[in-house]
C-alpha positions in Angstrom: 34.7 -32.7 -27.4 31.0 -33.5 -26.2 29.4 -30.0 -27.3 30.6 -26.7 -28.4 28.4 -24.0 -27.2 28.2 -20.4 -28.0 25.6 -17.6 -27.4 24.9 -14.4 -29.5 26.0 -16.3 -33.2 27.7 -19.2 -34.0 31.8 -19.9 -33.9 33.7 -22.0 -35.6 37.5 -23.1 -33.7 40.5 -22.4 -35.1 42.8 -24.3 -32.7 41.8 -26.7 -29.4 40.0 -29.9 -28.8 37.5 -28.4 -30.7 39.5 -27.1 -33.8 36.9 -27.1 -36.9 34.3 -27.7 -35.3 30.9 -25.3 -35.6 29.4 -24.2 -32.2 25.6 -24.3 -31.1 24.0 -21.0 -30.4 21.9 -21.8 -27.2 21.3 -17.8 -27.1 21.8 -17.1 -23.5 24.2 -16.0 -21.4 26.2 -16.5 -18.2 26.8 -13.2 -16.3 29.4 -15.0 -14.0 27.1 -14.7 -10.9 28.7 -17.5 -7.9 26.4 -20.0 -7.2 24.6 -19.5 -10.6 24.6 -21.2 -14.3 23.0 -22.1 -17.0 20.3 -24.7 -16.8 18.7 -26.9 -19.0 14.7 -27.1 -18.9 11.6 -29.2 -20.1 11.2 -32.7 -20.2 12.4 -35.3 -22.2 14.7 -38.3 -22.6 17.7 -37.0 -24.8 19.5 -33.2 -24.7 17.7 -32.3 -28.4 14.3 -32.4 -26.5 15.8 -29.9 -23.4 16.6 -26.5 -23.6 18.7 -24.0 -22.2 17.5 -21.1 -20.1 19.1 -18.2 -17.8 21.2 -19.0 -14.9 19.4 -20.3 -12.3 20.8 -21.7 -8.8 23.0 -24.7 -9.0 21.7 -27.9 -8.3 25.4 -30.3 -8.3 24.8 -33.7 -8.3 21.0 -33.3 -9.2 18.6 -32.5 -12.3 18.6 -28.7 -13.1 15.8 -26.9 -11.4 13.1 -26.9 -14.1 14.2 -30.1 -15.8 12.2 -33.0 -15.4 12.6 -36.9 -17.8 9.8 -38.5 -19.4 7.6 -38.0 -22.5 8.9 -34.2 -24.3 6.8 -31.5 -24.0 6.1 -28.7 -25.9 7.8 -25.3 -23.7 7.7 -21.8 -25.2 11.2 -20.4 -25.0 10.1 -17.0 -25.9 7.0 -14.4 -27.2 6.6 -11.3 -28.8 4.3 -8.8 -30.2 4.5 -8.7 -34.1 2.4 -4.9 -33.8 -1.0 -4.5 -31.4 -3.0 -7.4 -32.8 -0.3 -10.6 -33.8 2.5 -12.1 -32.4 4.9 -14.9 -32.1 5.6 -17.6 -30.1 8.4 -19.7 -30.0 9.0 -23.4 -29.0 11.2 -26.3 -28.2 10.1 -28.2 -30.5 8.8 -28.8 -33.9 5.0 -27.9 -33.5 2.7 -30.7 -35.3 -1.1 -29.2 -34.3 -2.4 -26.2 -32.7 -5.6 -24.9 -31.5 -6.2 -21.4 -31.4 -8.8 -21.9 -28.4 -5.8 -23.4 -26.5 -4.1 -19.7 -26.1 -4.7 -16.6 -24.0 -3.0 -13.7 -23.1 -3.4 -12.0 -19.6 -1.8 -9.0 -17.9 -3.0 -5.8 -18.9 -5.9 -7.5 -20.7 -7.2 -10.5 -21.0 -6.7 -11.1 -24.9 -8.1 -13.7 -27.6 -6.8 -14.8 -30.6 -8.6 -15.5 -34.0 -6.0 -17.6 -35.6 -2.9 -19.7 -34.8 -0.9 -21.3 -37.9 2.4 -23.1 -37.8 5.4 -21.5 -39.6 6.0 -22.8 -42.5 9.4 -22.8 -42.9 10.1 -23.4 -39.1 7.7 -25.1 -37.4 9.0 -24.6 -33.6 7.5 -20.8 -34.7 3.4 -20.5 -33.7 1.4 -17.4 -34.9 -1.2 -15.8 -33.5 -3.4 -12.8 -35.0 -5.9 -10.7 -35.2 -6.7 -10.1 -31.3 -10.2 -10.0 -29.7 -8.6 -6.2 -28.4 -5.5 -4.1 -29.8 -2.4 -4.9 -27.2 -1.2 -2.1 -24.8 2.6 -1.3 -24.3 2.2 -0.3 -20.7 4.6 -1.8 -17.6 2.3 -4.4 -17.0 4.2 -7.9 -17.7 1.4 -10.1 -19.7 2.0 -13.9 -20.0 0.9 -15.7 -23.1 -0.3 -19.6 -22.2 -1.0 -21.9 -23.6 -3.4 -24.3 -22.0 -3.0 -28.2 -24.2 0.9 -27.9 -23.4 0.7 -26.1 -19.9 3.6 -23.9 -20.6 3.9 -20.5 -20.3 6.0 -17.3 -20.8 6.3 -13.5 -20.1 6.8 -10.9 -22.0 5.6 -7.1 -22.5 2.7 -7.3 -25.3 1.7 -4.6 -28.0 4.6 -2.4 -28.5 6.4 -0.8 -26.4 7.2 3.3 -25.9 10.7 4.3 -26.0 9.9 6.0 -23.2 9.5 3.0 -21.0 13.1 1.8 -21.0 13.7 5.3 -19.6 15.4 4.9 -16.1 14.1 8.0 -14.6 10.7 7.8 -16.9 8.2 9.9 -14.5 5.2 7.9 -15.2 5.7 4.3 -12.9 9.6 3.6 -13.9 10.4 1.6 -17.0 9.6 -1.9 -17.8 11.8 -4.4 -15.9 15.2 -5.6 -17.8 15.8 -9.1 -19.4 12.0 -9.3 -20.4 11.3 -9.2 -24.1 9.7 -6.1 -25.6 8.8 -5.2 -29.1 9.4 -1.6 -30.2 8.7 0.8 -33.2 11.0 3.8 -34.0 12.9 5.6 -36.1 16.9 4.9 -36.5 18.5 8.3 -35.2 22.6 7.3 -35.5 24.8 4.6 -36.2 28.2 4.0 -35.3 28.5 1.2 -37.8 30.4 -0.7 -35.5 27.8 -1.6 -32.6 25.8 1.0 -31.8 22.4 2.1 -32.8 19.9 4.8 -31.4 16.4 4.8 -31.8 13.3 7.6 -31.2 9.6 7.0 -31.7 9.1 10.2 -30.7 11.0 14.2 -30.1 11.0 15.2 -26.9 12.8 14.2 -23.5 12.7 10.3 -22.3 11.7 9.2 -26.1 15.7 7.7 -27.3 17.8 5.1 -26.4 20.9 3.1 -27.5 20.4 -0.5 -29.0 24.1 -2.6 -28.1 24.5 -4.9 -30.8 27.2 -6.5 -33.1 25.2 -7.5 -36.2 22.0 -5.0 -36.0 24.2 -2.1 -36.8 24.6 -4.1 -40.9 20.7 -4.2 -41.3 19.5 -0.4 -40.2 20.3 2.8 -41.7 19.9 6.5 -40.2 15.7 7.2 -40.8 14.8 3.8 -41.0 11.5 2.9 -39.2 12.0 -0.2 -37.5 10.1 -2.9 -35.6 12.1 -4.9 -33.4 12.3 -7.0 -30.2 15.2 -6.6 -27.5 15.7 -6.8 -24.1 16.2 -3.9 -21.4 19.5 -3.8 -19.8 21.5 -1.5 -17.9 25.4 -0.9 -18.2 27.0 1.4 -15.6 24.2 3.1 -15.8 23.9 3.2 -19.7 20.5 2.1 -20.5 20.9 -0.2 -23.4 18.8 -2.7 -25.8 20.1 -5.8 -26.2 19.6 -8.7 -28.4 17.6 -7.4 -30.9 15.4 -9.1 -33.6 14.6 -7.2 -36.7 10.8 -8.0 -37.4 10.7 -5.0 -40.0 11.5 -2.3 -41.4 11.6 0.6 -44.3 12.1 4.0 -45.0 11.2 6.5 -42.5 10.8 10.1 -41.8 13.8 11.8 -39.5 13.4 12.7 -36.3 13.5 16.4 -35.6 16.3 16.9 -33.0 15.0 18.5 -29.3 16.6 21.5 -29.0 17.9 22.0 -25.7 20.2 23.9 -23.5 24.1 22.9 -23.0 23.5 22.9 -19.4 20.9 20.2 -19.4 24.1 17.9 -20.0 26.8 20.1 -18.3 29.5 17.1 -17.9 28.9 17.5 -14.0 25.9 16.2 -13.7 25.8 12.7 -11.8 24.8 9.7 -13.5 21.3 8.7 -13.3 20.5 12.2 -12.6 18.0 15.0 -14.6 17.8 17.0 -16.4 20.5 15.0 -18.3 19.2 11.2 -17.8 15.8 12.7 -19.4 18.1 13.2 -22.8 19.7 9.9 -23.4 19.5 7.8 -26.3 17.6 11.2 -27.1 18.2 12.9 -30.9 18.9 16.5 -29.7 20.2 20.3 -30.3 22.2 22.1 -28.7 22.4 26.2 -30.7 25.1 28.7 -30.2 27.8 26.9 -28.9 31.2 27.8 -28.6 33.5 24.8 -29.0 36.6 24.6 -27.0 39.1 22.0 -27.5 41.1 20.0 -25.2 44.5 18.6 -26.9 45.8 16.7 -24.0 42.4 14.9 -23.4 41.3 14.6 -27.6 38.4 16.1 -26.3 35.9 19.0 -27.5 33.9 20.7 -25.3 31.2 23.6 -25.4 29.1 25.9 -24.1 25.9 27.7 -25.1 25.9 30.1 -21.8 29.2 32.5 -21.1 30.7 29.2 -19.8 28.7 28.9 -16.6 28.1 25.3 -17.6 30.8 23.1 -19.5 29.3 19.7 -22.1 31.3 17.4 -23.5 31.1 17.1 -27.2 31.9 13.4 -28.1 33.0 10.7 -30.2 31.0 7.8 -29.5 29.0 7.5 -32.8 32.2 9.5 -35.3 35.0 7.5 -33.6 38.3 9.4 -33.2 36.3 12.6 -34.8 37.1 11.2 -38.1 34.2 12.8 -39.8 33.2 16.2 -37.2 37.2 17.3 -36.3 37.3 19.6 -39.0 34.2 21.2 -38.3 35.2 20.9 -34.6 38.2 22.5 -35.1 36.8 25.2 -37.3 34.5 26.4 -34.5 37.9 26.8 -32.3 39.7 28.3 -34.5 37.2 31.2 -35.0 35.8 31.3 -31.6 32.3 31.8 -33.4 29.0 29.8 -32.3 27.7 26.8 -33.7 24.6 24.7 -33.6 25.7 21.0 -32.7 23.3 18.0 -33.4 23.5 14.6 -31.7 22.5 11.6 -29.7 23.2 11.9 -25.6 24.7 8.9 -24.1 26.2 8.5 -20.6 30.1 7.8 -20.8 30.4 4.5 -19.1 34.9 5.5 -18.6 34.3 9.0 -18.0 31.5 9.5 -16.0 30.0 12.1 -17.6 26.8 13.0 -20.3 27.6 14.2 -24.0 26.2 14.7 -27.2 27.6 12.6 -29.9 27.5 14.4 -33.3 27.6 11.8 -36.1 29.1 13.8 -39.2 30.3 17.1 -39.9 26.7 18.4 -41.3 25.7 17.5 -37.7 27.9 21.4 -37.3 26.6 24.3 -38.5 27.3 28.1 -38.1 24.7 29.6 -35.7 23.8 32.2 -37.8 25.2 36.1 -38.3 28.5 37.0 -40.4 30.7 34.4 -41.8 34.2 34.1 -40.5 37.6 33.2 -42.2 38.5 29.6 -40.9 41.3 29.1 -43.1 43.1 30.6 -45.7 46.3 29.1 -48.1 48.3 30.4 -50.9 47.5 28.9 -54.3 50.8 30.5 -55.5 52.9 33.6 -55.6 50.0 36.4 -56.5 46.7 34.5 -55.4 45.6 32.3 -52.7 41.6 30.7 -51.5 39.7 31.9 -48.3 37.1 29.7 -46.3 34.8 30.9 -44.9 32.1 29.0 -42.6 29.0 29.8 -44.2 28.2 30.2 -48.1 29.2 33.3 -49.7 27.0 35.5 -52.3 29.4 38.2 -52.9 32.6 39.1 -51.9 34.3 42.6 -53.2 38.2 43.1 -53.8 38.1 46.0 -51.3 37.1 43.9 -48.5 40.8 41.6 -48.6 43.9 42.8 -47.1 46.9 40.7 -46.8 49.4 42.1 -44.2 52.4 40.5 -42.7 55.7 40.6 -44.9 54.1 43.1 -47.0 50.6 44.8 -47.3 49.1 43.3 -50.0 45.5 43.6 -52.2 43.9 41.7 -54.8 42.5 42.9 -58.2 39.8 40.0 -58.3 37.9 38.3 -56.6 35.6 35.2 -57.4 33.1 32.7 -55.3 33.9 29.1 -56.2 31.0 27.7 -58.0 31.2 24.7 -56.4 31.9 25.3 -53.0 30.6 28.3 -52.3 31.9 28.8 -49.0 35.4 29.9 -50.9 36.6 32.7 -52.1 39.1 33.0 -54.5 41.4 36.3 -54.6 44.0 36.8 -57.7 46.1 39.6 -59.1 48.4 40.1 -56.2 49.4 43.8 -55.8 52.8 42.3 -55.3 54.3 38.4 -54.7 53.4 37.2 -51.3 57.0 35.5 -50.3 57.2 32.6 -48.5 59.5 33.0 -45.6 59.1 32.8 -41.1 56.5 35.8 -40.8 53.1 35.2 -40.3 50.7 36.7 -42.7 47.3 38.0 -41.5 44.1 38.1 -44.3 41.4 40.6 -43.2 37.8 41.0 -44.7 36.8 44.2 -43.5 33.1 43.1 -44.6 32.9 40.8 -41.8 35.2 41.8 -39.7 37.1 38.6 -39.8 40.4 37.4 -40.4 43.0 34.7 -40.6 46.5 34.2 -39.5 48.3 31.5 -42.2 51.6 31.9 -44.5 51.2 33.3 -47.3 53.4 32.8 -50.7 55.0 29.7 -51.2 56.8 28.2 -48.5 60.6 26.5 -48.8 60.8 23.3 -47.1 63.5 24.3 -45.5 61.5 26.2 -43.0 60.4 23.3 -41.5 63.7 21.5 -40.2 64.4 21.9 -36.6 67.7 23.3 -37.4 67.4 25.8 -39.9 70.3 28.0 -39.6 68.3 30.7 -41.4 65.9 32.0 -37.9 64.3 28.6 -37.3 61.1 26.9 -38.9 57.4 27.8 -39.3 54.8 27.3 -36.5 53.6 24.3 -35.8 49.8 24.1 -36.7 49.8 27.0 -39.2 48.8 26.6 -42.6 51.4 26.9 -45.1 52.1 26.0 -49.0 55.1 23.9 -50.1 55.6 23.4 -53.8 57.9 20.1 -54.3 58.7 16.6 -55.7 57.7 13.4 -54.3 60.8 11.1 -53.4 59.3 8.1 -51.3 55.6 6.9 -50.9 55.3 3.9 -48.2 51.3 3.6 -49.9 50.4 3.7 -46.1 50.2 6.8 -44.4 54.2 8.5 -45.2 54.9 10.5 -47.9 58.5 12.3 -48.6 59.0 15.3 -50.5 61.7 17.8 -51.2 61.9 21.3 -53.2 66.1 20.9 -53.7 69.2 18.8 -53.1 71.1 19.4 -50.3 70.9 20.1 -46.6 67.4 21.3 -45.1 65.5 20.6 -48.5 63.4 17.4 -47.5 60.8 16.4 -44.9 57.9 13.7 -44.7 54.0 14.4 -45.0 51.9 11.8 -42.9 48.7 11.4 -43.9 46.8 7.9 -44.3 44.8 9.7 -47.6 47.3 11.5 -49.2 49.4 8.4 -50.3 46.8 7.6 -52.5 47.1 10.6 -54.4 50.6 10.9 -55.4 53.8 8.6 -56.9 57.2 9.1 -56.6 58.9 12.0 -58.7 55.3 13.8 -59.2 55.5 17.6 -58.8 52.8 18.8 -56.2 51.5 21.8 -54.8 49.5 21.3 -51.7 49.3 22.8 -48.3 49.7 21.6 -44.8 50.2 22.2 -41.5 54.2 21.3 -39.6 53.8 19.4 -36.5 56.3 17.1 -34.6 55.9 14.0 -33.3 58.4 12.6 -30.3 61.4 14.5 -32.5 60.1 14.0 -35.6 59.0 16.4 -38.0 56.2 16.0 -40.3 53.9 17.9 -42.1 50.1 16.8 -41.6 46.3 17.6 -42.1 47.6 18.2 -45.9 45.7 19.2 -49.2 46.9 18.8 -52.4 46.4 21.4 -54.7 47.7 20.6 -57.7 49.8 17.9 -58.8 52.0 16.8 -62.3 54.5 14.2 -63.5 58.1 15.6 -62.9 61.5 14.7 -62.7 63.4 12.1 -60.4 65.1 13.6 -57.7 68.6 13.1 -57.8 70.4 12.1 -54.1 72.4 14.5 -52.1 75.1 12.2 -51.6 76.8 12.0 -47.9 79.0 10.4 -45.9 77.2 7.9 -43.0 78.7 9.7 -40.1 76.3 12.7 -40.8 73.5 9.9 -39.7 75.8 8.0 -37.4 73.5 6.3 -34.9 74.7 7.7 -31.7 73.6 10.8 -32.5 70.9 12.8 -30.3 67.3 13.9 -32.1 67.2 17.3 -33.6 71.2 17.3 -33.9 73.2 17.9 -36.5 74.8 16.5 -38.9 72.2 14.1 -39.1 69.0 16.5 -38.4 70.0 18.4 -41.4 69.3 15.3 -43.6 66.0 14.6 -41.6 63.2 13.9 -44.7 65.8 14.4 -47.7 66.2 11.5 -50.2 70.3 10.7 -49.4 73.0 8.6 -51.3 75.8 6.8 -49.2 78.4 5.1 -51.4 80.6 2.3 -50.7 78.8 1.2 -47.7 79.8 -2.5 -45.9 76.5 -3.3 -44.7 75.8 -6.5 -41.8 72.6 -7.8 -39.9 72.3 -7.4 -36.6 69.5 -8.7 -35.7 66.7 -10.9 -37.5 65.4 -8.1 -39.3 68.1 -5.6 -38.7 71.0 -3.8 -41.0 73.4 -1.7 -40.7 76.1 -0.2 -42.7 79.7 1.5 -42.6 81.2 3.6 -44.8 84.3 4.2 -43.1 85.6 0.6 -41.9 83.4 0.9 -38.7 84.1 4.1 -37.4 81.0 5.1 -37.7 78.0 3.3 -38.0 74.3 4.0 -39.7 71.2 2.1 -39.4 69.3 1.0 -42.9 65.7 1.1 -42.1 62.3 0.3 -43.4 60.5 3.3 -42.6 59.3 3.0 -47.0 59.8 -0.5 -47.1 57.9 -2.3 -44.3 59.6 -5.0 -43.1 62.0 -5.0 -46.0 59.5 -7.1 -47.8 61.5 -6.0 -51.0 64.8 -4.9 -49.9 65.5 -7.6 -47.6 66.9 -10.3 -49.6 69.3 -7.9 -51.3 70.5 -6.7 -48.0 70.8 -10.2 -47.4 73.0 -10.7 -49.9 74.8 -7.9 -49.1 75.6 -9.2 -45.7 76.9 -12.3 -47.1 79.0 -11.0 -50.1 81.0 -8.8 -47.7 81.1 -5.9 -51.1 80.7 -2.4 -50.6 77.4 -0.8 -51.7 76.0 2.3 -52.4 72.7 3.1 -50.3 70.2 5.8 -51.8 67.1 6.2 -49.3 65.4 8.8 -47.1 66.2 9.9 -44.0 64.3 9.9 -40.7 64.3 9.8 -37.2 63.1 6.5 -35.6 61.4 8.0 -32.6 60.7 4.4 -31.1 64.6 3.4 -31.1 66.1 6.9 -30.5 68.5 7.2 -34.2 68.4 8.4 -37.9 68.5 6.0 -40.2 68.2 5.8 -44.3 65.3 4.2 -46.0 65.8 2.3 -49.3 62.7 2.6 -50.8 63.3 -0.5 -53.6 66.1 -2.6 -54.7 66.8 -0.5 -57.5 68.3 1.7 -54.0 70.7 -0.8 -53.4 73.5 -0.6 -56.0 76.8 -3.2 -56.0 79.7 -1.1 -56.3 82.0 -3.4 -56.7 84.4 -2.4 -59.9 83.7 -4.2 -63.0 86.4 -3.3 -65.3 89.1 -6.0 -66.1 92.5 -5.4 -65.5 94.2 -5.7 -68.8 97.9 -7.5 -68.6 100.0 -10.4 -67.8 97.9 -11.1 -64.4 94.7 -13.3 -64.3 91.6 -11.4 -63.6 88.0 -11.9 -63.5 84.9 -10.1 -62.2 80.9 -10.3 -63.0 78.8 -7.7 -63.2 76.1 -6.7 -62.1 76.3 -8.8 -58.9 73.4 -9.5 -57.4 71.6 -10.3 -60.7 68.3 -11.5 -61.7 68.4 -12.5 -65.0 71.7 -12.4 -66.4 75.1 -11.3 -65.5 78.5 -10.4 -67.4 81.7 -12.5 -66.2 84.7 -10.5 -67.2 88.0 -11.8 -67.3 92.1 -11.4 -68.7 94.2 -13.9 -68.9 98.0 -13.4 -69.7 99.0 -14.1 -73.8 98.4 -17.7 -74.9 96.8 -18.9 -72.1 93.5 -20.5 -72.8 90.4 -21.2 -69.8 87.4 -22.0 -69.0 84.6 -20.5 -67.0 82.9 -22.8 -64.3 80.3 -22.2 -62.1 79.0 -23.9 -58.8 76.9 -24.0 -56.6 77.3 -23.4 -52.4 77.6 -27.3 -52.4 80.3 -27.1 -54.8 78.2 -29.0 -57.4 79.3 -28.1 -60.6 76.3 -26.2 -62.4 77.9 -25.1 -65.6 80.5 -24.3 -67.7 80.9 -21.7 -69.6 82.8 -21.1 -72.9 84.0 -17.6 -72.8 84.2 -15.4 -75.9 86.6 -11.9 -76.2 87.2 -11.6 -72.2 83.7 -12.8 -71.5 80.8 -14.9 -71.1 77.5 -14.2 -70.1 75.5 -16.5 -67.4 71.5 -16.8 -67.7 71.3 -18.3 -64.0 70.1 -21.8 -66.5 71.9 -25.0 -65.6 73.4 -27.7 -67.9 70.2 -28.5 -68.7 68.5 -25.3 -69.2 67.0 -25.5 -66.2 66.3 -22.2 -63.6 68.8 -22.5 -60.5 67.8 -21.3 -57.4 68.4 -17.8 -56.3 71.3 -17.8 -53.5 75.2 -17.7 -53.5 77.4 -19.3 -56.4 81.0 -19.3 -57.0 82.2 -19.2 -60.2 86.3 -19.8 -61.4 88.2 -18.5 -64.1 90.8 -22.3 -64.6 93.3 -22.5 -66.8 95.0 -25.9 -66.1 97.6 -24.3 -64.3 96.1 -22.2 -61.6 92.3 -21.1 -60.6 91.0 -17.7 -59.7 87.4 -17.8 -57.8 84.9 -15.4 -57.3 81.2 -15.4 -55.4 78.3 -13.7 -57.0 74.5 -13.8 -56.1 71.4 -14.7 -58.0 68.3 -13.1 -56.8 65.3 -13.4 -58.8 
């Protein structure tokens, strides 16, 4: 490797010819135009005296366009303003002396400086201070000239207004792409990845996007930032790239500019007003009615009766992770909301959009409060969630209808979350059934459909024989015990043993708050994902330590892997904790296992939905395959939508239990058996002998080498996994023999620490 070069930072190679080397950041990139290449520039006699510049026409077999051999000279690589009176100049080499009289800035005006000093830390930088007049940020390209070294550099001096970056700025256009300019603005949004939005004033044309994978880490919303960057355009989206932060401090929030939704109607083409003037700016659109386009995972809005429509995007809040709840509530209620966000052009979908930053950017537009959610807390109390803080509430306002008409004795506004009203003292118990209930607030003329009472888990099962299951996407409250937790995104719960009484809860956070055997009270909505029933968007209301659920014993044929989705007898066990006894296990490839409890007539899959990649159970399953002995398997059942079969998923090694009898057979026949098998600490070897027969027990490894001889007492002996020297032996298969001198009986056991 002669050179390992990069741009936008240094890299360390992990393979290839440069493995282990750290690159040199040359600061310029090659966009790929045919006939152009990155070039070395400057005068010198060795590589270190030259510097890399932007692509220029290729010169095969000759010097680069701006390269010459000879005594090295200082060349200005870049320059930028750090205010209206000061600027910095970067040279290609360390400077040993400078004179302020050698510098002149020309462009908007001819300017000289009072002082020129070499930076004490990095002598390739020279600071020019106290300009003879203020440098003006405008559309005129300025040039700083060093007459002593016969070098100059073009840039935009002064502090450039953000408006001069906008494609359609009406006053003489925008600054050129690829030229350094200095900006002083306030951060309005930060996606914490690669996008930061800034603005120097409210109103049209005064916002812009900064694209950089590092800049976001150094700034926060409402920071006032002084920085240098270059304007560029990416698929009709204006960006500032290669930002360098000069200074930052806590500033004041930019007030969002109020605009009509029609200004960013989704049919407006790129670089076209009235939308382009708002690109990059923080705006607010008031009185928006929100709708969801489910198939596209997209929200749209209108504040003019759907005459025009605009997109509510997720370019700040990726995947609507923080805003989805508020947006879904707006969709469900149909009530207007005010939406704050930054405007951008979607380079993929080709429309302008407003991108709220978090849930606080979506607020009710005013008027009467509306119920946006409700859930039961038991059989005689419930909570009601509004889109506005409640200041008063009365029992006479509320009626629950559905299975029965119910009123409440007591109402209370939550002290910490005044959007929630507690209703208690129901006139009769709320019944969890298949009837959709409705809570109505007569004072605000608002209502909400949900399942009141405690919904039995059986009513979530696709094949529930008692009149079906609850509707998807409707809130229901459940009381159940945790049977499994994969500690990633999946929890299984059950409210009774037997068929139809288990279900899977899918959520990336819920797993952190519950443990196996916990008794839970929670609400969630039913969903189906590729024929798999799930409870989603769970909210934990209460939990406590309960008793472990007893698995229901079933035959393996109930979940035979040929059974189609949503078909009994398998579907009735989906989500439930079960046990299959006397199963012989086989490995079908490098990382999958099947079992049968009927000599192979039917086959069921042993999955890893709880114990991913069989991290805990794999060794024991391998041992079971090797031994050929029958095992009892405990686990939760799910539908594997990728491979299209039902399966049982053990939770840990304790769910795989050897089912070999360990009771010695009395009488005159030789008998020997160990328990447990497999074992991880010690195992007891039981045996029986004819009268007056003496024997010894020998233990051998798989190579036939003697590991240990045991002296039996009272028809048993214990082996603790040590050899004759007292050292621990390795995990694996061992053979043990009962040797009478005339007969030898041999059995196999598995050590698994």
